[in-house]
C-alpha positions as CSV (number, residue, x, y, z in Angstrom):
1,M,86.0,110.9,118.4
2,A,87.4,108.9,115.4
3,F,89.5,109.9,112.4
4,G,87.6,110.7,109.2
5,T,85.5,113.8,108.9
6,G,86.1,114.2,105.1
7,T,88.0,117.5,105.6
8,H,91.5,115.9,105.7
9,A,93.4,115.6,102.4
10,T,93.8,111.8,102.9
11,T,90.1,111.2,103.3
12,R,89.3,113.5,100.4
13,G,91.8,111.6,98.2
14,C,90.1,108.3,99.1
15,L,86.7,109.6,98.5
16,E,87.7,111.0,95.1
17,F,89.3,107.7,94.1
18,I,86.3,105.6,95.3
19,E,84.2,107.8,93.1
20,K,86.5,107.1,90.1
21,V,86.8,103.3,90.7
22,A,83.2,102.4,91.7
23,P,81.8,102.8,88.1
24,S,84.2,100.2,86.8
25,F,82.1,97.6,88.6
26,H,79.1,98.7,86.5
27,E,75.7,98.0,88.0
28,R,76.4,94.6,89.5
29,G,77.6,95.9,92.9
30,F,80.8,94.8,94.5
31,K,82.3,93.8,97.9
32,A,84.7,96.2,99.6
33,L,87.0,96.3,102.6
34,D,87.7,99.5,104.5
35,V,90.9,99.0,106.6
36,G,91.2,101.4,109.6
37,T,87.6,102.6,109.2
38,G,87.8,105.3,111.9
39,S,84.5,107.2,111.7
40,G,83.2,104.9,108.9
41,I,83.2,107.7,106.3
42,L,84.9,105.6,103.6
43,A,82.6,102.6,104.4
44,I,79.6,104.9,104.0
45,A,81.0,106.2,100.7
46,L,81.6,102.7,99.5
47,A,78.0,101.6,100.3
48,K,76.6,104.7,98.7
49,S,78.8,104.2,95.6
50,G,77.4,100.8,94.8
51,A,79.1,98.3,97.1
52,R,76.5,95.6,98.1
53,R,78.6,94.6,101.1
54,V,81.4,96.4,103.0
55,L,83.5,95.1,105.8
56,A,84.8,98.0,107.9
57,V,87.6,97.0,110.3
58,D,89.5,99.0,113.0
59,V,91.5,98.0,116.0
60,D,90.1,100.9,118.0
61,P,86.9,100.0,119.9
62,V,85.9,103.7,120.1
63,A,86.2,104.0,116.4
64,L,84.0,100.9,115.9
65,K,81.3,102.5,118.1
66,V,81.5,105.8,116.3
67,A,81.5,104.0,112.9
68,G,78.4,102.0,113.9
69,R,76.5,105.1,114.9
70,N,77.5,106.9,111.6
71,L,76.5,103.9,109.5
72,R,73.0,104.0,111.1
73,C,72.7,107.8,110.7
74,N,73.5,107.4,107.0
75,G,71.2,104.4,106.5
76,V,73.8,101.9,105.3
77,E,74.0,99.7,108.4
78,K,72.5,96.8,106.4
79,K,75.3,96.9,103.8
80,V,78.2,97.5,106.1
81,S,79.6,95.2,108.8
82,V,81.9,96.7,111.5
83,S,84.6,94.4,113.0
84,G,87.6,94.6,115.3
85,A,89.2,91.7,113.4
86,K,92.9,92.0,112.5
87,L,93.6,92.3,108.8
88,S,95.6,89.0,108.9
89,G,92.5,87.2,110.2
90,I,90.2,88.2,107.3
91,K,89.8,85.5,104.7
92,P,87.6,86.7,101.8
93,L,89.0,88.6,98.7
94,F,87.6,92.0,97.8
95,P,87.5,93.7,94.4
96,L,88.1,97.0,96.2
97,V,90.2,97.5,99.3
98,V,90.6,101.0,100.9
99,A,93.2,101.7,103.6
100,N,93.7,105.3,104.9
101,L,96.5,104.6,107.4
102,T,100.0,105.9,107.9
103,A,102.8,104.9,105.4
104,E,104.5,103.0,108.1
105,T,101.3,100.9,108.8
106,I,100.7,100.3,105.1
107,I,104.3,99.1,104.7
108,D,104.0,96.9,107.8
109,Q,100.6,95.5,106.6
110,A,101.5,95.3,102.8
111,T,101.5,91.5,102.7
112,A,98.1,91.2,104.4
113,L,96.7,94.0,102.2
114,K,97.8,92.3,99.0
115,K,96.2,89.0,100.1
116,R,92.8,90.7,100.4
117,V,92.6,92.2,96.9
118,A,90.9,90.0,94.3
119,A,92.3,89.4,90.8
120,R,92.2,92.6,88.8
121,G,91.0,94.3,92.0
122,F,91.7,97.8,93.2
123,L,93.6,99.0,96.3
124,I,93.3,102.6,97.4
125,L,95.9,103.8,99.8
126,S,96.2,107.1,101.6
127,G,97.6,108.6,104.8
128,I,101.0,108.6,103.0
129,L,103.4,111.5,103.4
130,Y,104.9,112.6,100.0
131,S,108.3,111.7,101.2
132,K,107.2,108.1,101.7
133,A,105.0,107.6,98.6
134,E,107.7,105.8,96.5
135,Q,108.6,103.5,99.4
136,V,104.9,102.5,99.8
137,A,104.4,102.0,96.0
138,K,107.5,99.8,95.9
139,Q,105.9,97.4,98.5
140,F,103.2,96.6,95.9
141,G,105.3,97.0,92.7
142,G,105.5,93.4,91.5
143,E,101.8,92.5,91.8
144,F,100.1,95.9,91.4
145,K,100.3,98.8,88.9
146,V,99.8,102.4,90.1
147,M,96.8,103.6,88.2
148,R,96.4,107.0,89.9
149,R,98.4,109.2,92.2
150,K,97.1,112.4,93.8
151,R,99.2,114.8,95.9
152,E,97.5,117.4,98.1
153,K,100.1,119.4,100.1
154,E,102.3,116.8,101.8
155,W,99.8,113.9,101.4
156,V,99.6,111.3,98.7
157,T,96.7,109.0,97.7
158,L,97.3,106.0,95.4
159,T,95.0,103.8,93.4
160,L,96.7,100.5,92.5
161,R,95.3,97.6,90.5
162,R,96.3,94.0,90.8
163,K,97.9,92.8,87.6
């Protein structure tokens, strides 16, 4: 009922990059933000990868319900908060932000996404068609450096780090 089963290239790219970034926080745990959580699969992965707190947001009430159920099924409901808040209304900074959206939505929300990433923090972006990857990367160019880029068929996943 909500996007995010783990079989799509964009979800797999995010999961792979979460796995690569999470160890950089060592054993101390970290806070993370999952923008457009859908089924909650990335929020679950974040919680199971060492995040002590995850905020999972989505504008779709059905997705929030599905995510809540999946969090409970995976035993991470105490670490993950689900919210229908708009990105622009979220105030805290996060060492790790994940957004598996469309390129158009990422570009539209670029300013709000940038504002949520803590100093030296990571931003994992996916849902990006290969033809739009450079356009997306340019939105973050001055403040962020592309650390990793993965292409699977027509989809691209990026890991950026705030300079």
